[in-house]
BAZA-501137 format. One record per residue (C-alpha): residue in one letter; z, x, y. Coordinates in steps of 0.05 Angstrom, whole numbers, always signed. Layout:
# BAZA-501137
+----+--------+--------+--------+
! aa !      w !      u !      v !
+----+--------+--------+--------+
!  A !      Z !      X !      Y !
...
+----+--------+--------+--------+
//
This chain:
# BAZA-501137
+----+--------+--------+--------+
! aa !      w !      u !      v !
+----+--------+--------+--------+
!  X !   -631 !   -939 !  -1735 !
!  X !   -703 !   -949 !  -1723 !
!  X !   -756 !   -909 !  -1693 !
!  X !   -763 !   -955 !  -1635 !
!  X !   -686 !   -950 !  -1617 !
!  X !   -695 !   -873 !  -1622 !
!  X !   -750 !   -873 !  -1571 !
!  X !   -714 !   -923 !  -1522 !
!  X !   -650 !   -881 !  -1526 !
!  X !   -691 !   -814 !  -1513 !
!  X !   -728 !   -853 !  -1454 !
!  X !   -660 !   -880 !  -1422 !
!  X !   -633 !   -809 !  -1426 !
!  X !   -695 !   -775 !  -1401 !
!  X !   -687 !   -828 !  -1338 !
!  X !   -617 !   -812 !  -1330 !
!  X !   -633 !   -731 !  -1327 !
!  X !   -691 !   -748 !  -1275 !
!  X !   -645 !   -791 !  -1229 !
!  X !   -591 !   -731 !  -1230 !
!  X !   -647 !   -685 !  -1214 !
!  X !   -673 !   -728 !  -1161 !
!  X !   -599 !   -735 !  -1130 !
!  X !   -592 !   -667 !  -1128 !
!  X !   -655 !   -650 !  -1094 !
!  X !   -644 !   -703 !  -1038 !
!  X !   -571 !   -681 !  -1032 !
!  X !   -599 !   -607 !  -1024 !
!  X !   -653 !   -634 !   -971 !
!  X !   -599 !   -661 !   -923 !
!  X !   -566 !   -607 !   -877 !
!  X !   -513 !   -630 !   -828 !
!  X !   -511 !   -574 !   -770 !
!  X !   -442 !   -570 !   -731 !
!  X !   -438 !   -563 !   -658 !
!  X !   -451 !   -498 !   -630 !
!  X !   -487 !   -475 !   -690 !
!  X !   -571 !   -477 !   -700 !
!  X !   -608 !   -468 !   -769 !
!  X !   -667 !   -430 !   -782 !
!  X !   -716 !   -474 !   -824 !
!  X !   -768 !   -434 !   -864 !
!  X !   -830 !   -468 !   -899 !
!  X !   -861 !   -424 !   -957 !
!  X !   -827 !   -362 !   -928 !
!  X !   -852 !   -370 !   -855 !
!  X !   -812 !   -396 !   -798 !
!  X !   -819 !   -474 !   -786 !
!  X !   -764 !   -505 !   -740 !
!  X !   -696 !   -494 !   -713 !
!  X !   -645 !   -548 !   -740 !
!  X !   -605 !   -572 !   -685 !
!  X !   -538 !   -601 !   -686 !
!  X !   -534 !   -664 !   -733 !
!  X !   -570 !   -692 !   -798 !
!  X !   -632 !   -648 !   -811 !
!  X !   -676 !   -669 !   -872 !
!  X !   -718 !   -611 !   -907 !
!  X !   -772 !   -617 !   -954 !
!  X !   -752 !   -603 !  -1026 !
!  X !   -777 !   -540 !  -1053 !
!  X !   -821 !   -522 !   -995 !
!  X !   -768 !   -517 !   -937 !
!  X !   -712 !   -464 !   -938 !
!  X !   -653 !   -456 !   -893 !
!  X !   -654 !   -381 !   -878 !
!  X !   -591 !   -375 !   -833 !
!  X !   -543 !   -410 !   -792 !
!  X !   -530 !   -379 !   -720 !
!  X !   -466 !   -391 !   -687 !
!  X !   -486 !   -400 !   -609 !
!  X !   -411 !   -389 !   -590 !
!  X !   -388 !   -324 !   -554 !
!  X !   -369 !   -270 !   -602 !
!  X !   -324 !   -211 !   -599 !
!  X !   -332 !   -148 !   -637 !
!  X !   -278 !    -93 !   -638 !
!  X !   -307 !    -25 !   -657 !
!  X !   -274 !    +32 !   -683 !
!  X !   -255 !    +90 !   -634 !
!  X !   -311 !   +129 !   -621 !
!  X !   -311 !   +212 !   -606 !
!  X !   -336 !   +223 !   -540 !
!  X !   -347 !   +291 !   -505 !
!  X !   -333 !   +292 !   -428 !
!  X !   -363 !   +334 !   -374 !
!  X !   -314 !   +387 !   -378 !
!  X !   -319 !   +391 !   -453 !
!  X !   -259 !   +345 !   -477 !
!  X !   -268 !   +304 !   -540 !
!  X !   -235 !   +237 !   -528 !
!  X !   -235 !   +177 !   -572 !
!  X !   -251 !   +111 !   -538 !
!  X !   -244 !    +46 !   -571 !
!  X !   -292 !     -9 !   -545 !
!  X !   -298 !    -87 !   -549 !
!  X !   -357 !   -122 !   -538 !
!  X !   -370 !   -194 !   -521 !
!  X !   -433 !   -222 !   -532 !
!  X !   -472 !   -290 !   -546 !
!  X !   -537 !   -312 !   -579 !
!  X !   -585 !   -337 !   -533 !
!  X !   -644 !   -341 !   -578 !
!  X !   -634 !   -351 !   -653 !
!  X !   -699 !   -338 !   -674 !
!  X !   -704 !   -265 !   -639 !
!  X !   -634 !   -259 !   -666 !
!  X !   -657 !   -270 !   -737 !
!  X !   -727 !   -239 !   -740 !
!  X !   -721 !   -181 !   -689 !
!  X !   -664 !   -145 !   -714 !
!  X !   -641 !   -133 !   -782 !
!  X !   -566 !   -121 !   -774 !
!  X !   -545 !   -146 !   -702 !
!  X !   -473 !   -122 !   -701 !
!  X !   -488 !    -56 !   -727 !
!  X !   -544 !    -46 !   -679 !
!  X !   -499 !    -64 !   -621 !
!  X !   -448 !    -14 !   -648 !
!  X !   -494 !    +44 !   -654 !
!  X !   -527 !    +28 !   -587 !
!  X !   -456 !    +19 !   -553 !
!  X !   -435 !    +89 !   -582 !
!  X !   -497 !   +121 !   -560 !
!  X !   -496 !    +90 !   -487 !
!  X !   -424 !   +110 !   -482 !
!  X !   -435 !   +183 !   -495 !
!  X !   -489 !   +184 !   -442 !
!  X !   -439 !   +151 !   -386 !
!  X !   -380 !   +193 !   -405 !
!  X !   -416 !   +256 !   -412 !
!  X !   -432 !   +253 !   -340 !
!  X !   -357 !   +246 !   -324 !
!  X !   -300 !   +294 !   -324 !
!  X !   -232 !   +277 !   -360 !
!  X !   -195 !   +253 !   -297 !
!  X !   -258 !   +209 !   -275 !
!  X !   -262 !   +176 !   -339 !
!  X !   -188 !   +158 !   -342 !
!  X !   -191 !   +127 !   -276 !
!  X !   -260 !    +92 !   -269 !
!  X !   -256 !    +41 !   -332 !
!  X !   -288 !    -11 !   -291 !
!  X !   -348 !    +32 !   -266 !
!  X !   -358 !    +48 !   -346 !
!  X !   -351 !    -21 !   -365 !
!  X !   -403 !    -44 !   -313 !
!  X !   -451 !    +11 !   -332 !
!  X !   -442 !     +0 !   -410 !
!  X !   -453 !    -76 !   -402 !
!  X !   -511 !    -73 !   -356 !
!  X !   -548 !    -21 !   -408 !
!  X !   -532 !    -61 !   -468 !
!  X !   -552 !   -127 !   -438 !
!  X !   -619 !    -98 !   -418 !
!  X !   -626 !    -70 !   -489 !
!  X !   -606 !   -130 !   -527 !
!  X !   -645 !   -180 !   -491 !
!  X !   -705 !   -169 !   -541 !
!  X !   -660 !   -185 !   -598 !
!  X !   -642 !   -254 !   -567 !
!  X !   -569 !   -227 !   -549 !
!  X !   -532 !   -230 !   -481 !
!  X !   -476 !   -182 !   -475 !
!  X !   -425 !   -215 !   -431 !
!  X !   -370 !   -165 !   -423 !
!  X !   -351 !   -100 !   -442 !
!  X !   -284 !    -69 !   -447 !
!  X !   -249 !     +2 !   -459 !
!  X !   -193 !    -19 !   -500 !
!  X !   -162 !    +53 !   -503 !
!  X !   -182 !   +119 !   -484 !
!  X !   -143 !   +173 !   -529 !
!  X !   -142 !   +242 !   -503 !
!  X !   -129 !   +305 !   -549 !
!  X !    -52 !   +315 !   -564 !
!  X !    -45 !   +380 !   -519 !
!  X !    -76 !   +344 !   -461 !
!  X !    -32 !   +281 !   -474 !
!  X !    +31 !   +330 !   -472 !
!  X !     +5 !   +364 !   -407 !
!  X !     -9 !   +293 !   -379 !
!  X !    +61 !   +272 !   -394 !
!  X !    +90 !   +336 !   -364 !
!  X !    +47 !   +325 !   -304 !
!  X !    +73 !   +254 !   -296 !
!  X !   +147 !   +275 !   -306 !
!  X !   +142 !   +322 !   -252 !
!  X !   +102 !   +276 !   -205 !
!  X !   +160 !   +219 !   -217 !
!  X !   +211 !   +276 !   -204 !
!  X !   +186 !   +292 !   -143 !
!  X !   +175 !   +222 !   -119 !
!  X !   +248 !   +216 !   -135 !
!  X !   +267 !   +275 !    -94 !
!  X !   +225 !   +249 !    -37 !
!  X !   +260 !   +183 !    -37 !
!  X !   +324 !   +207 !    -41 !
!  X !   +314 !   +258 !    +19 !
!  X !   +286 !   +201 !    +58 !
!  X !   +348 !   +157 !    +39 !
!  X !   +393 !   +214 !    +60 !
!  X !   +353 !   +224 !   +128 !
!  X !   +350 !   +151 !   +142 !
!  X !   +424 !   +139 !   +133 !
!  X !   +442 !   +203 !   +176 !
!  X !   +392 !   +174 !   +232 !
!  X !   +431 !   +106 !   +223 !
!  X !   +500 !   +143 !   +223 !
!  X !   +481 !   +186 !   +285 !
!  X !   +457 !   +117 !   +317 !
!  X !   +516 !    +83 !   +306 !
!  X !   +564 !   +134 !   +331 !
!  X !   +522 !   +143 !   +396 !
!  X !   +520 !    +64 !   +409 !
!  X !   +597 !    +73 !   +394 !
!  X !   +602 !   +126 !   +443 !
!  X !   +558 !    +86 !   +489 !
!  X !   +599 !    +20 !   +486 !
!  X !   +668 !    +63 !   +492 !
!  X !   +640 !    +94 !   +555 !
!  X !   +620 !    +27 !   +583 !
!  X !   +685 !     -2 !   +568 !
!  X !   +721 !    +55 !   +598 !
!  X !   +675 !    +47 !   +664 !
!  X !   +688 !    -22 !   +667 !
!  X !   +760 !    -15 !   +658 !
!  X !   +763 !    +33 !   +718 !
!  X !   +717 !    -11 !   +759 !
!  X !   +760 !    -68 !   +746 !
!  X !   +820 !    -27 !   +761 !
!  X !   +795 !     +0 !   +824 !
!  X !   +772 !    -74 !   +845 !
!  X !   +843 !    -98 !   +829 !
!  X !   +874 !    -39 !   +874 !
!  X !   +827 !    -52 !   +928 !
!  X !   +838 !   -126 !   +923 !
!  X !   +916 !   -111 !   +928 !
!  X !   +907 !    -69 !   +990 !
!  X !   +861 !   -122 !  +1020 !
!  X !   +916 !   -173 !  +1005 !
!  X !   +974 !   -134 !  +1030 !
!  X !   +931 !   -115 !  +1096 !
!  X !   +912 !   -191 !  +1105 !
!  X !   +988 !   -210 !  +1097 !
!  X !  +1010 !   -155 !  +1149 !
!  X !   +954 !   -184 !  +1190 !
!  X !   +977 !   -257 !  +1184 !
!  X !  +1048 !   -235 !  +1197 !
!  X !  +1033 !   -200 !  +1259 !
!  X !   +989 !   -257 !  +1282 !
!  X !  +1042 !   -301 !  +1269 !
!  X !  +1095 !   -257 !  +1305 !
!  X !  +1042 !   -253 !  +1368 !
!  X !  +1033 !   -327 !  +1365 !
!  X !  +1110 !   -340 !  +1366 !
!  X !  +1120 !   -291 !  +1421 !
!  X !  +1063 !   -324 !  +1461 !
!  X !  +1092 !   -392 !  +1451 !
!  X !  +1160 !   -366 !  +1476 !
!  X !  +1127 !   -335 !  +1539 !
!  X !  +1170 !   -271 !  +1539 !
!  X !  +1168 !   -218 !  +1594 !
!  X !  +1129 !   -153 !  +1588 !
!  X !  +1194 !   -114 !  +1572 !
!  X !  +1207 !   -163 !  +1506 !
!  X !  +1135 !   -154 !  +1488 !
!  X !  +1134 !    -78 !  +1489 !
!  X !  +1200 !    -78 !  +1451 !
!  X !  +1181 !   -122 !  +1396 !
!  X !  +1115 !    -81 !  +1391 !
!  X !  +1162 !    -21 !  +1379 !
!  X !  +1196 !    -57 !  +1327 !
!  X !  +1136 !    -78 !  +1292 !
!  X !  +1112 !     -2 !  +1293 !
!  X !  +1178 !    +18 !  +1260 !
!  X !  +1175 !    -34 !  +1210 !
!  X !  +1103 !    -16 !  +1192 !
!  X !  +1119 !    +59 !  +1185 !
!  X !  +1195 !    +47 !  +1149 !
!  X !  +1188 !    +77 !  +1081 !
!  X !  +1110 !    +93 !  +1079 !
!  X !  +1077 !   +154 !  +1070 !
!  X !  +1018 !   +131 !  +1111 !
!  X !  +1010 !   +171 !  +1177 !
!  X !  +1000 !   +131 !  +1248 !
!  X !   +958 !   +165 !  +1293 !
!  X !   +976 !   +141 !  +1370 !
!  X !   +927 !   +162 !  +1425 !
!  X !   +958 !   +216 !  +1477 !
!  X !   +947 !   +160 !  +1536 !
!  X !   +995 !   +121 !  +1497 !
!  X !  +1050 !   +169 !  +1490 !
!  X !  +1074 !   +154 !  +1566 !
!  X !  +1069 !    +82 !  +1555 !
!  X !  +1110 !    +87 !  +1492 !
!  X !  +1162 !   +126 !  +1531 !
!  X !  +1165 !    +77 !  +1583 !
!  X !  +1178 !    +22 !  +1533 !
!  X !  +1231 !    +61 !  +1502 !
!  X !  +1266 !    +67 !  +1567 !
!  X !  +1258 !     -7 !  +1578 !
!  X !  +1290 !    -22 !  +1511 !
!  X !  +1346 !    +25 !  +1530 !
!  X !  +1362 !    -16 !  +1592 !
!  X !  +1353 !    -85 !  +1556 !
!  X !  +1408 !    -62 !  +1505 !
!  X !  +1477 !    -93 !  +1521 !
!  X !  +1516 !    -28 !  +1529 !
!  X !  +1460 !     +5 !  +1566 !
!  X !  +1464 !    -52 !  +1618 !
!  X !  +1544 !    -49 !  +1628 !
!  X !  +1542 !    +29 !  +1637 !
!  X !  +1487 !    +22 !  +1686 !
!  X !  +1528 !    -31 !  +1723 !
!  X !  +1591 !    +13 !  +1721 !
!  X !  +1556 !    +72 !  +1750 !
!  X !  +1527 !    +28 !  +1806 !
!  X !  +1596 !     +5 !  +1823 !
!  X !  +1624 !    +78 !  +1825 !
!  X !  +1570 !   +100 !  +1872 !
!  X !  +1585 !    +45 !  +1918 !
!  X !  +1659 !    +60 !  +1922 !
!  X !  +1640 !   +133 !  +1941 !
+----+--------+--------+--------+
//
């Protein structure tokens, strides 16, 4: 191999190496930014621009991608923090923070460790809020604590380019002895409610039973009352029917006598017979005025005169008197 061939081979190798180096530099200068992310570009160590979603070309060696910031809402679950309440009870509070980066530049340059800064700020703020509340108020006022904590954190992290969207107290853990006392209290409260419900049920049952018996008694009394009324009405209607029948019979008798044109003596006798039939077998007393007694006596005498035996005796007496 001649010197010319060696020089040509060395030049070719150098060009190949230079081409590969240029390809690597060009490839490293092209950056693709995904959706909901922003890149921080520095030029010679100083902030230059934000690399938005899509293809971004950096100047080789001069430009540098400092960080890639996620603009989506992020969730941080911090470990339980010991907090002392107003009544000197140490409790463990587990918090969950929801935050979102609103300014990537501030998020990159204003705070060294954003997540740790939020954690320490959350613990300090939580101690201040819960320290003004007693245990019972802390356990029953989670929404109040959440709202206060979110407002304070949002104001404090605004200069870091962070917006705190939500804060949740995931768990509040009292000491073991207080937990046991609370369980006993809840058990006693449940037993008290159970006793009250049983007493209310028995009371309601007794009331309903008494009301049922009263209604039944009222219904029975009403039924007996209606039965007596119907029986009395039936008896009254029967008496009226009998009286109407007798009245109709007397009217028929009077009508028949009137049509036959009887004498006064016959009318008197028939009247007496009607009175006898009315009083026959009855317990009813018949009251006759004093003035009518003489009339009835005369009618009785007339009846005896009209009887056949009495008429013959009267005739015989008259004959004997004539003979004498």
